[in-house]
C-alpha positions as CSV (number, residue, x, y, z in Angstrom):
1,Q,232.4,-53.0,209.4
2,V,232.3,-51.0,206.1
3,Q,234.2,-47.6,206.5
4,L,234.3,-44.9,203.9
5,V,237.1,-42.5,203.9
6,E,237.3,-39.4,201.8
7,S,240.2,-37.3,200.5
8,G,241.1,-34.8,197.9
9,G,239.3,-31.8,199.5
10,G,241.2,-28.4,199.4
11,S,241.1,-24.8,198.8
12,V,240.9,-23.4,195.0
13,Q,239.9,-20.4,193.3
14,A,237.0,-20.1,191.2
15,G,237.1,-22.1,188.0
16,G,239.7,-24.3,189.4
17,S,239.1,-28.2,189.6
18,L,239.5,-30.6,192.4
19,R,239.1,-34.5,192.4
20,L,237.5,-36.1,195.5
21,S,238.0,-40.0,196.5
22,C,236.2,-42.2,198.5
23,V,237.6,-45.4,199.6
24,V,235.6,-48.4,200.9
25,F,237.3,-50.2,203.4
26,G,235.9,-53.4,205.7
27,Y,234.3,-54.6,202.5
28,T,235.8,-57.8,200.7
29,G,233.3,-57.4,197.7
30,S,233.1,-55.0,195.2
31,I,231.5,-51.4,195.2
32,Y,229.8,-52.4,191.9
33,Y,227.2,-53.8,194.1
34,M,226.7,-50.6,196.0
35,G,224.8,-47.6,195.4
36,M,227.0,-44.7,196.3
37,G,226.5,-40.6,196.3
38,W,228.1,-37.7,197.2
39,F,226.8,-35.1,199.4
40,R,227.7,-31.8,200.7
41,Q,226.8,-29.4,203.6
42,A,227.8,-25.7,203.8
43,P,227.3,-23.9,207.4
44,G,223.7,-23.2,208.0
45,N,222.6,-25.3,205.2
46,E,221.0,-28.8,204.7
47,R,222.9,-31.6,203.8
48,E,222.1,-32.0,199.8
49,G,222.8,-34.5,197.3
50,V,225.6,-33.4,194.6
51,A,225.6,-36.9,192.3
52,A,224.9,-40.4,192.6
53,I,225.6,-43.8,190.7
54,Y,223.2,-46.7,190.9
55,A,224.6,-50.1,192.1
56,T,225.3,-52.5,189.1
57,G,224.3,-50.1,186.3
58,G,226.6,-47.5,186.5
59,T,223.7,-44.9,185.6
60,T,224.5,-41.4,187.1
61,L,222.4,-38.6,188.7
62,Y,223.4,-35.2,189.3
63,A,221.9,-32.0,191.0
64,D,221.0,-29.5,188.7
65,S,223.7,-27.2,190.5
66,V,226.8,-29.3,189.3
67,K,225.7,-30.7,185.9
68,G,228.0,-30.2,183.2
69,R,230.6,-29.6,185.9
70,F,231.1,-32.6,188.0
71,T,231.3,-36.3,187.2
72,I,231.1,-38.8,189.4
73,S,232.9,-42.5,188.9
74,Q,234.1,-45.4,190.5
75,D,236.8,-47.9,190.0
76,N,235.5,-51.0,191.0
77,A,239.3,-52.8,191.4
78,K,240.3,-50.1,194.1
79,N,237.1,-49.9,195.4
80,T,237.2,-46.4,195.3
81,L,234.5,-43.7,194.2
82,Y,235.6,-40.2,192.9
83,L,233.9,-37.0,191.9
84,Q,235.8,-34.7,189.5
85,M,234.8,-31.3,190.1
86,N,235.6,-28.6,187.3
87,S,234.5,-25.2,186.9
88,L,234.2,-24.6,190.6
89,K,232.2,-21.9,192.1
90,P,232.2,-20.0,195.6
91,E,228.9,-21.5,196.1
92,D,230.3,-25.1,195.8
93,T,232.4,-24.4,199.1
94,A,231.1,-27.1,201.8
95,M,231.9,-30.2,203.5
96,Y,231.5,-33.2,201.1
97,Y,230.4,-36.5,202.2
98,C,230.6,-39.8,200.4
99,A,227.7,-42.2,201.3
100,A,227.1,-45.7,200.3
101,D,224.3,-48.4,200.9
102,F,223.6,-52.0,199.5
103,R,219.8,-51.5,199.5
104,A,217.6,-50.5,196.6
105,G,217.6,-46.9,196.7
106,A,221.0,-46.0,197.3
107,G,222.5,-44.5,194.2
108,S,219.2,-43.5,192.8
109,S,218.1,-41.1,195.8
110,W,219.1,-37.7,197.3
111,S,217.4,-38.9,200.6
112,A,220.4,-39.6,203.3
113,R,218.0,-42.3,204.7
114,D,218.7,-44.2,201.7
115,Y,222.7,-44.7,202.7
116,K,223.5,-46.3,205.8
117,Y,227.4,-45.9,205.5
118,W,229.0,-42.3,205.5
119,G,232.3,-40.9,205.6
120,Q,234.0,-38.3,207.8
121,G,233.9,-35.4,204.9
122,T,236.5,-33.3,203.2
123,Q,236.1,-29.9,202.9
124,V,236.2,-28.1,199.9
125,T,236.6,-24.0,199.8
126,V,236.4,-22.1,196.6
127,S,237.4,-18.4,196.7
128,S,236.3,-15.8,194.4
């Protein structure tokens, strides 16, 4: 059973940085073969895609709202996905979720339906 566990959230002031981590458990292979992404959801808002990375190719995808500030990366040896978040803004405040799937579509899509596996989320709060 594949499980995703996020960590790294917290409270920071605007302009600060955080790095989120997502460890993949229950999978003996490499996350190199998984399409993965980070989503976020603020109270009263729909879940939105933030950043994604294609399986095997390493091609990345970013929402316009975070381009130039957030960086998605992965350490295949550690089966860990990262989201480096710089120049944080109050509007980045949300619960952040890691998502993954082996199917085509994951890693190149903002649709939650393309991701079978989800973490429990980690809260990011940015104060002005």
